[in-house]
N, C-alpha and C positions, 0 to 999 in steps of 0.2 A: 639483529646482527648481534645484543645480546645475550639470546637463546641459542646463536648458533655458536658459541663462546663457551658457554653455560653446558650446551651438549658433549660438548669436543673435552671440554675438562672432568666431565662425567663419567664418558666414556672412558677416557684416559687411566683415569683413578680406579674404576671397575674392570681396567684392564691390566692395573697393573697388581688384585688382589688375584683375578684368574691364573695367571702365569703360574705354573708349577715351581714349587723351590728342592724338592728333594735336595738338601744340603749331606754334601761327604764330610769327614771330619778333612781338616786341611793342612794336617800337618803329616808328612812323606812315614809310611811306617807305623803311625802311632795305631792303640791299642787301648783297649777299657784300660788296663794296666800302669797306662800313661798320665792318664789322671785322675782327681779323685771326684768320685760321682757327686759328694756331700758337698763338692766345693761351691755353688753356685748359692747366691746368698747367703753364703759366711757369714755369721757375726762373733765376736768384733774381726773387722778386717783396716789396718793401718787408719790414714788422713782419708782411703775413701768411704770410712767409718764399713759401710756392708761388700761383700766382693761378689759384683754382679757380672760375674764371666765365668768361664774356667778356662785354669791354665794348662795347656799341655805340654809337658815335659817333654824334652829332646836333645840328643846333643849338637849344641854349637854348628850352624850352618846347615841344618837341615832345611831340605826343601819344603814351603809353606806354599799351597795350592791353595788358590780361593776357595771357599766353602759352595760358591750358588756363581750364578751367572746374576752378571750386572755390570755398574758402572763405578770407574774409580771418582769419588769426591775429595780426597787428599788422600795424599801421599807424601810424609812428609816429620820430620821430628813437632813433638811438643815435653815441655816437660817432666809427664808426669808419667804417658804412655811409653817416652822416648821416640826409637822410630815408628810408624805406625801406617795402618791403608787404613782409608772405610770406604766401603762398597756401599751403593744403594742398589741392591737385590727386587727378586719378586716379594707380591703384599706389602711394599713399603718398608721393606727393615732392613736397619741400616745394619753392615757386619764389620766391627770393628778387629783388627788387627793390632795390639800392640807388643810393645818388648822386641819388634827384629831386629837384627841384625845388619841385614843388606834388604835394600825393595828394589822390586823390579817391574815398576807401575810408574803409571805418567797420572797426571789428572785427567779424569774427563774420560781415560781408558774404557771400553770394552772386555771386559774377563769372563773366563768362561771356569768351569770348574777342571778345567787341565790348564787354566792358567796359574803362572808362577809365580807368585807376589810378591816373594822374599824369601828372607831365611833364618831359623829358629834362633834368638839371641838372648841380650839380657839387658836391653835397652832403657833407658828412663829410670823411673826408680825401682827397676829388677837388677839393679848393676853391681851390688855382691849377690846375686841369689844367683841359683840353678839357672842356665840357658830353660827357656819356654814360651810358648805362646799365649799371650791371653786373649782371648776370643769373646766375644760379647754378641750380642742380638738384642739389637733395641727398634723398635714399631716408632713412626712415628705417628700412629692411627689408637690413641691410646686404650685401655685394655681394661675397663675400668674395675670388672667383675673379678681382675685379679688383687686387686689392693686387699691390704692385711693389717694387723696390728704391728707385725715383727718391724724390728730396728728400718727404718727407712720404708716400711712396705708401703707406702703410696705411691714412689719408685715402680713397683714390679706393674703396675700397668702402662710403663715403659720399657721394660728387661723382659726379656726373654731366657729361660734357660736353655742354651745351647743343645747339652746331650741331647736333651729330647726330641732334637730336627736330627740326629744324625741319622744318615742312610747306612743299615746295618751291612 
């Protein structure tokens, strides 16, 4: 019985890595001119010390789609991110969408790249800033080889640069 459970879990883990990711830009109509390609891992960055994602600027209430297929693990409010959505996608990666104006998801729902998950806003610690989506990708399987001497460089084993994964 233990072997069967072990091999089932191993198979599930392996399948998660084999599912293609193919991310798309989550903000409707956004282009490379709507974000700063150098903002990932920018230091200094307020209370979070280092910026661990990309901010995509757009008009308030612009549609945000899921960048990938996956399952919603959280849809609600947090003090810093404001209204957020957290999606578990392929390769066991968490996709974090923050500062949304409206939420259009529910807990444990399945989302595809065609699913509207919310709209651009400026909630949380972005309250007096221009409307934007803060988008981060976090791997739950550490990539130890990415650690470096940058400020908070040890966290690079978990945070991936979203810009590098967008489909053209």
